[in-house]
C-alpha positions as CSV (number, residue, x, y, z in Angstrom):
1,M,-14.1,63.7,4.0
2,S,-14.1,60.3,5.6
3,R,-11.3,59.4,7.1
4,P,-9.2,56.4,7.1
5,I,-9.6,53.4,8.8
6,P,-6.8,52.7,10.7
7,G,-4.6,50.2,10.2
8,S,-6.0,49.7,6.7
9,G,-2.8,51.4,4.6
10,L,-0.7,49.2,3.4
11,R,1.7,49.9,5.6
12,V,0.7,49.3,8.9
13,Q,-0.5,46.3,7.8
14,L,3.0,45.6,6.7
15,A,4.4,46.9,9.7
16,V,2.2,44.7,11.9
17,V,3.3,41.4,9.7
18,A,6.3,42.1,10.9
19,A,5.7,42.6,14.5
20,L,3.8,38.8,14.4
21,V,7.0,37.5,12.5
22,R,9.7,39.1,15.3
23,R,7.5,38.3,18.0
24,A,7.4,34.8,16.7
25,L,11.4,34.9,16.6
26,N,11.4,36.3,20.1
27,E,10.5,33.2,21.1
28,I,13.2,30.7,20.7
29,T,15.5,33.3,22.2
30,R,12.9,33.0,25.5
31,V,11.8,29.3,25.1
32,P,14.4,27.6,23.4
33,G,13.5,23.6,25.0
34,A,10.4,24.6,22.9
35,A,12.2,25.1,20.1
36,I,15.1,22.3,20.1
37,P,13.4,18.4,19.2
38,G,11.9,20.7,16.3
39,V,15.6,22.2,14.8
40,I,17.7,19.0,15.3
41,A,14.8,16.2,14.6
42,P,15.4,16.4,11.3
43,T,19.0,15.8,11.4
44,I,18.1,12.6,13.6
45,F,15.3,11.6,11.3
46,V,18.4,11.6,7.8
47,V,21.0,10.4,10.5
48,G,19.3,7.7,11.5
49,L,17.5,6.2,7.7
50,S,21.9,6.3,6.4
51,S,22.8,4.3,9.2
52,V,20.2,1.8,8.8
53,F,19.7,1.9,4.3
54,G,23.1,3.4,3.7
55,Q,23.5,0.2,1.2
56,A,20.1,1.2,-0.5
57,D,21.8,2.8,-3.3
58,R,23.4,0.0,-4.4
59,L,20.6,-1.7,-6.5
60,E,20.2,-1.6,-9.9
61,G,18.5,1.5,-11.4
62,F,18.5,3.6,-7.5
63,G,20.9,6.6,-9.4
64,P,24.6,8.0,-9.7
65,V,23.9,9.8,-5.9
66,D,24.3,8.0,-2.5
67,F,21.2,7.0,0.1
68,T,22.7,10.3,2.2
69,T,22.1,12.6,-0.9
70,F,18.8,11.3,-1.3
71,V,17.1,11.5,1.6
72,V,18.3,14.7,2.4
73,P,15.2,16.5,1.1
74,V,13.1,14.5,3.2
75,G,15.1,16.3,6.2
76,F,14.3,19.1,4.3
77,L,9.9,18.1,4.1
78,Q,9.7,17.2,7.9
79,A,11.7,20.3,9.3
80,A,9.2,22.8,7.3
81,G,6.3,19.9,8.6
82,F,7.8,20.4,11.7
83,T,7.8,24.2,11.5
84,G,4.1,24.5,11.1
85,A,2.7,22.5,13.0
86,A,4.8,24.2,15.8
87,T,3.0,27.6,14.7
88,G,-0.2,26.3,15.1
89,V,0.6,24.9,18.4
90,N,2.0,28.0,19.3
91,L,-1.5,29.8,18.6
92,A,-3.6,27.3,20.0
93,R,-1.8,28.4,23.1
94,D,-2.3,32.5,22.5
95,I,-6.1,31.3,22.1
96,E,-6.3,29.2,25.4
97,R,-4.2,32.4,26.9
98,G,-6.6,35.0,26.2
99,W,-3.5,36.4,24.2
100,F,-5.2,36.3,20.7
101,D,-8.1,37.3,21.5
102,R,-6.9,41.0,22.4
103,L,-4.9,40.7,19.6
104,L,-8.3,40.9,17.6
105,L,-9.1,44.1,19.2
106,C,-6.6,46.4,17.2
107,P,-7.6,47.9,14.4
108,A,-5.7,45.8,11.4
109,P,-7.3,43.3,9.1
110,R,-8.4,39.7,10.4
111,L,-6.6,39.0,7.4
112,T,-3.9,40.6,8.1
113,V,-3.4,39.1,11.9
114,L,-2.8,35.5,10.1
115,A,-1.0,36.4,7.4
116,G,1.3,37.4,10.6
117,V,1.2,34.4,11.7
118,V,1.7,32.2,8.9
119,A,4.2,34.3,8.2
120,S,6.4,33.5,10.6
121,A,7.1,30.0,9.9
122,A,8.5,31.4,6.0
123,L,11.0,32.8,8.7
124,R,12.0,29.7,11.4
125,C,11.9,26.8,9.3
126,L,14.9,27.8,8.4
127,L,16.6,27.4,11.7
128,P,16.5,23.5,11.3
129,V,17.2,23.9,7.9
130,T,20.5,25.3,8.5
131,F,21.2,23.3,11.1
132,L,20.6,20.1,8.4
133,F,23.0,21.1,5.9
134,V,25.5,22.1,7.7
135,V,25.6,18.5,9.3
136,A,25.0,16.9,5.7
137,M,27.4,18.5,4.0
138,L,29.8,17.1,7.5
139,I,29.2,13.6,6.7
140,G,29.7,14.3,2.9
141,V,26.8,14.7,1.0
142,D,27.1,16.1,-2.5
143,F,27.3,19.8,-2.5
144,P,23.9,21.2,-5.0
145,G,25.4,24.1,-5.9
146,V,24.3,27.5,-5.4
147,D,21.2,27.3,-7.0
148,G,20.3,24.3,-5.7
149,V,20.2,25.9,-2.3
150,V,18.3,29.1,-4.2
151,V,15.3,27.0,-6.0
152,A,15.0,24.9,-2.3
153,L,14.6,27.4,0.5
154,P,12.1,29.8,-1.2
155,L,10.5,25.6,-2.1
156,I,10.7,24.4,1.9
157,A,9.2,27.6,3.4
158,G,6.3,28.3,0.5
159,L,6.1,24.3,2.5
160,A,6.3,25.7,5.7
161,S,3.6,28.5,5.2
162,A,1.7,25.8,3.4
163,L,1.6,23.7,6.2
164,A,1.2,26.2,9.2
165,C,-2.2,27.7,7.1
166,F,-3.3,23.7,7.9
167,S,-2.6,23.6,11.6
168,V,-3.7,27.0,12.0
169,A,-6.5,26.5,11.1
170,L,-7.0,23.3,13.1
171,A,-6.0,26.0,15.8
172,L,-9.0,28.2,15.3
173,R,-11.0,25.6,14.8
174,F,-10.5,23.4,18.0
175,R,-9.1,26.5,20.7
176,T,-6.8,23.8,22.1
177,Q,-3.7,22.8,22.4
178,Q,-4.3,19.2,22.3
179,A,-5.2,19.2,19.0
180,A,-1.5,19.2,17.8
181,P,-1.6,15.7,16.9
182,L,-3.7,16.9,14.3
183,M,-1.6,18.7,13.3
184,Q,1.3,17.3,12.2
185,M,-0.4,14.4,10.8
186,G,-0.9,16.5,7.5
187,S,2.8,16.6,6.9
188,F,3.4,12.8,8.2
189,V,0.8,12.1,5.7
190,G,1.8,13.4,3.0
191,V,5.8,12.6,3.3
192,L,4.6,8.8,3.9
193,F,3.5,8.6,0.2
194,T,5.8,10.4,-1.7
195,P,8.7,8.8,-3.9
196,A,11.3,10.9,-1.2
197,Y,12.6,7.0,-0.1
198,A,13.2,5.8,-2.7
199,P,13.2,6.5,-6.6
200,P,10.0,5.0,-8.2
201,E,11.2,2.4,-10.3
202,L,12.2,0.5,-7.3
203,L,8.4,0.9,-5.4
204,A,6.6,-2.4,-5.9
205,G,3.8,-2.2,-8.4
206,W,0.7,-2.0,-5.9
207,L,3.1,1.5,-5.0
208,R,3.4,2.9,-8.0
209,R,-0.1,2.0,-9.4
210,P,-2.8,2.9,-7.2
211,R,-4.1,5.9,-8.5
212,A,-3.8,6.0,-12.3
213,G,-7.2,3.6,-12.0
214,R,-5.8,1.0,-13.7
215,R,-7.4,-3.3,-12.6
216,R,-5.9,-5.3,-9.9
217,D,-2.5,-5.6,-9.3
218,P,-1.0,-9.6,-9.4
219,D,1.3,-8.4,-7.5
220,A,-1.4,-6.8,-4.5
221,A,-3.4,-10.0,-5.4
222,A,-0.8,-12.3,-5.3
223,A,0.8,-11.4,-1.5
224,V,-3.2,-11.0,-0.3
225,A,-2.8,-14.6,-1.0
226,L,-0.1,-15.2,0.6
227,S,-0.6,-13.5,3.6
228,S,-4.2,-15.7,4.0
229,N,-2.5,-19.4,3.3
230,I,-0.1,-18.4,6.0
231,G,-2.3,-16.8,8.4
232,A,-4.1,-20.8,7.8
233,A,-0.8,-22.5,8.1
234,R,-0.9,-20.8,11.5
235,A,-4.1,-21.6,12.5
236,R,-3.7,-25.3,11.1
237,R,-0.1,-25.5,13.4
238,A,-1.1,-24.3,15.8
239,P,-1.5,-26.7,19.5
240,R,-4.2,-27.1,21.0
241,R,-4.9,-27.0,24.7
242,P,-5.4,-30.7,26.3
243,G,-8.6,-31.0,27.4
244,S,-10.0,-28.4,24.6
245,A,-11.5,-30.5,22.3
246,R,-13.7,-32.3,25.6
247,R,-15.4,-29.3,26.4
248,R,-18.7,-29.1,26.1
249,P,-20.5,-25.4,25.1
250,A,-22.2,-25.2,29.0
251,A,-26.2,-24.4,29.1
252,P,-27.8,-21.9,29.5
253,A,-28.1,-21.2,33.6
254,T,-31.9,-21.1,33.6
255,S,-32.4,-25.2,32.6
256,Q,-29.5,-25.9,34.7
257,P,-31.4,-28.2,37.9
258,S,-30.6,-26.4,41.4
259,S,-28.0,-27.9,43.0
260,R,-28.8,-27.7,46.5
261,R,-32.4,-29.6,47.2
262,R,-34.9,-28.1,49.3
263,R,-34.5,-29.1,53.1
264,S,-38.1,-30.1,54.7
265,P,-39.4,-28.7,57.3
266,A,-37.6,-30.1,60.6
267,A,-39.9,-32.4,62.9
268,P,-41.2,-30.6,66.1
269,P,-39.1,-31.7,69.3
270,P,-41.0,-34.2,71.4
271,G,-43.2,-32.5,74.0
272,S,-43.3,-29.4,72.3
273,G,-46.7,-29.9,70.7
274,T,-50.0,-28.7,72.4
275,R,-51.9,-30.7,74.5
276,G,-55.1,-31.5,73.9
């Protein structure tokens, strides 16, 4: 009878995943300076938006909630995005140091190793989410209820895991920490193209209908025409510099006559000639 391959059992694979998750969580306590920006950044983002656009809930059609309560989920999305990007950056650092190559020598399957790296993002995202939730309750955000919290946490963890897969793929492709901007780009672009900052009813027509396959929006056409007219008016009103109209294009260098005259050979001094 053939012996089972070491590391092929389900219990062993779960132990490998748990060990990788525990290692990722230990990095928070060992290097807290690297984790603090990702923890407080979503909270600063929400507080800044609330202080600037806090009166947007007075617009007709915004809804019964205030703007701060409406924008808190944006902070949750940013927390998941920061955690997913940090997972890819940490993996790229392990690749640069050679630790990941040694990890591939273990008898566990490659998929199990990647699953442990991605699963760590699902737990690490709970730290910035919890911090943001506590601050939101302190500044007067409406409590969504226990059922809302129970539904939101698995969704945030799932989003962090999905973004971690994207970041891990980039880390395995480029194998350097210099790919960190690309890892963060996915979450930022994804959030910006969603109605997370305002209800869809308050968005402009050219923002609501690009993917509906409709004809060109007249609002967008009017905006483009207005911007072109403003640019033309500014060009006409721009003051001209004195003497700019009298300038003529310079002639090519080959057609300009030489300003230096050729010197005629000097006459020999008297008495310097040969005698006959």
